[in-house]
N, C-alpha and C positions, 0 to 999 in steps of 0.2 A: 735582476735580482728581486725587484719587487714581484715579477710575474710568477718567481719561484715559491716565494713565500705566501701566495693567495692560496685559501683554501676553497677548491671549488667543488667539495662534496655538499650534500643535501645540507647536513646541520651547518657547515661554514657557510654557505649561502644564506641560510636562514637567519642565522645570528648577526650577519652583516647587513642585512636588508633594512631598509627604512621602516619607521614605524608604522606608516600606512601600509606599505607592501607586506609587512610582518604580520599585521592585522588581518589581511586578506588572506594569507597563507593559512594562518590559524582557523579564520571562519571555514575555509574551503576543505581543512583537514577535518575538521569536526563534521562537517556537513557530508562528507565522503563516510565517515566512521558510522553517522546515523544512518545513512541509505543503506548501508551494507547490512545493518542491525535490521532495518525495515524488510529489505529485501530476504533475508533469510528466513525472518519471522512469517512474512507471508508466503512464502514457497513451501516452507515445513507445513503451514496451518492450512493450506488449500490441499495438500495431498492427504493430510490426516483427514479433512472433512470429506472429500472424495470416497476415502475408504470407509468412513462412518456412514455415508449415503448409500453405499453399495451393500454394507452389512443391513443397513435398515430398511432397504427396498427388499433385501432378500426375505427379512421377517414380514414385512407388509404383504408380499405377495406370496406368502408360503401357505396361505389358506386359514391362518388362525383369525379368531373373531377379533373385531378392531377394538373392542372393550378389553379383551385380554392385553392386547398389545399396548393399550394405553395405561393400564395397571402395571405392566412391566416398566415401561418407560418413567412413570412416575411423573410428579408435578415439577422436575428439574430436568427438562431435556438436556443433553450435552452439545447436540449440533442443530443447525439451521433447519434441516429437514425433519427431524423429530420435532422441533419447537412448532413447526406450522402443523403437523398432524395433532400435537397436544392442543395447540389454540383451537383447532376445528373440533376436535372431540369435545373438548370442554364447552364450548359453545352447544354443541349438539346435548352434552349431558344436561347442561344447564335448561335448555329449552323443554327437557322432558319433564321438569318440575314446574314448568309455567301453566298457566291455566289454559291458555291457547298455543300449543307448542309448535304448531305447523305454520302459523301465520308470519312472513317474514323471515322464516328461519333460514331458506337457502341464501336470502341477500346477507343475512349477518353472519353466517359461516363464512362465505366468500370474502367479506370486508375485513374480518378479525385475521382469515390467513394471509390476506394481501398486506395487512398492516404488519403482522409478524415477518413476512418475507421482507418486506422494505426495512424494517427495522434490523433485521440479520444481516442484510447486504450493506446498510449503512454502517454497521460495526466493521463487516469485512473490509470496507473501502476506506477505513480509517486510516490516516497517514499517506494515503496516496496521492494527495494533492502537494505533499513535502518532496516527493519523488518527481512529480512532475516540475515543481517550481526550481529543484537544484539541477534537473535535467535542462531547465529553459534558461537558467539564469547564472549559472556557475561558470560557464565560458566566457560571459560578459564580465563577472566579476575578476575572473583571472586576467581578462584583458585590460581591465583597469588598472589593476596591480602592475601589469607589465607597462602600460602607457606611463603611471606614475615614475616606476623605478628609472625609465628610461629618460623622462625629464629630469631626475634628479643625477643622473649620468651627464647629461648635457651641462647641467649645473657646476656640476665637479670640472668638466672639461673648461668652463669659462673661468671658474676662479683660480685653476692651476694653468691653465695657459698652455695646455699640454694635451695634445690629441692623439697619443700613442694610443697602441691597443691596450698595454699595460693598465692605462687609467680608467679606459671604457669598458673594456671586458669584465671586471667584477660587477658593475653596475648593471649590464646588460645580461648579464646570466644569472641574477638575482631578479630581475625583471622577468626574463623568460620561465624563470621556475614557476612564477604566479600563474603564469598560463598554462604549463602544464599541469599545475595541481587542479586548475579548473577543468581541464580535459579529464583528468582522472576522477574528477567528482561527476562531470556531467555525462560522460559516456555510459557507465553502467547504469545510472539513474534512468536515463532514456531508454536503454534497451530493457532494463527490469521492468520499467512502467509498461513498455508497450506488453511484455510478455504476460506479466500479473494481470493486467486490466483485461487480455484475452482470456486468461484463465478463470477470471472472476465473472466475466461475461458467460462463458461457457457453464460455470456452475450456477449462475443465476437462472439460465434458460432451465437447466436441470430442475431446479427447485420451482420455476413456474410450470414447468410440465407435470410435476407430481401435484402441485398446487390444484391443477386443472382435472387431474384424474380422480384425486382424492374428492374434489366438489363433485364430480360427476357419481362418484359413489354413493356421497351423503344425498345427493340430491334424489337418487332413487330411494333412499330411505325416507325421505322427506314425502314423496309421492305416494309409498307405501301406507305411511302413517294417514295421509290425508284420503286415501281410498276407502 
């Protein structure tokens, strides 16, 4: 009779859970939701940035002058590769107004582009540490909830002096639900972290390659002005 009246649905198990187990479940559910929001935003953004980089490189290597491209992009670039280009061109234009435009120009251009690249990648990597943290700790948080729930079940056995499955099963089910939620939060976080990290590394290498190429072009210009 007792076993038939028990509700083993997700909601039923959650509502019957101990306060500590219930808190663990809520934290894991919120962490999972936030992880999926980060995953969706990162994947969408990386795809958009790769598309923008393709379009920019087509324009960059189309043969038009760097000055015209600089004017077309304007002072507010919308993607990291354009930002690196604008920072280099801005330093180049600023040097032309200096009394000694060539001295130290190449080093300054490389420095500002490197700083811009680092700042853009830092922005792209935002919240990646949260994915890593959830992936490495969610399972243990769920296990903590499970251990706590099983302890509560044994306490119930001691109080009732009844070792039947009807007494033990609800508490154990609630406890195991915490472990399940921990896995639900951790597995997507780990998989997404690895994928997004690889995508970001490839994009960073693409930016570094462009920075090197653009620096070489401006270096030739510096040598021509010094000649």
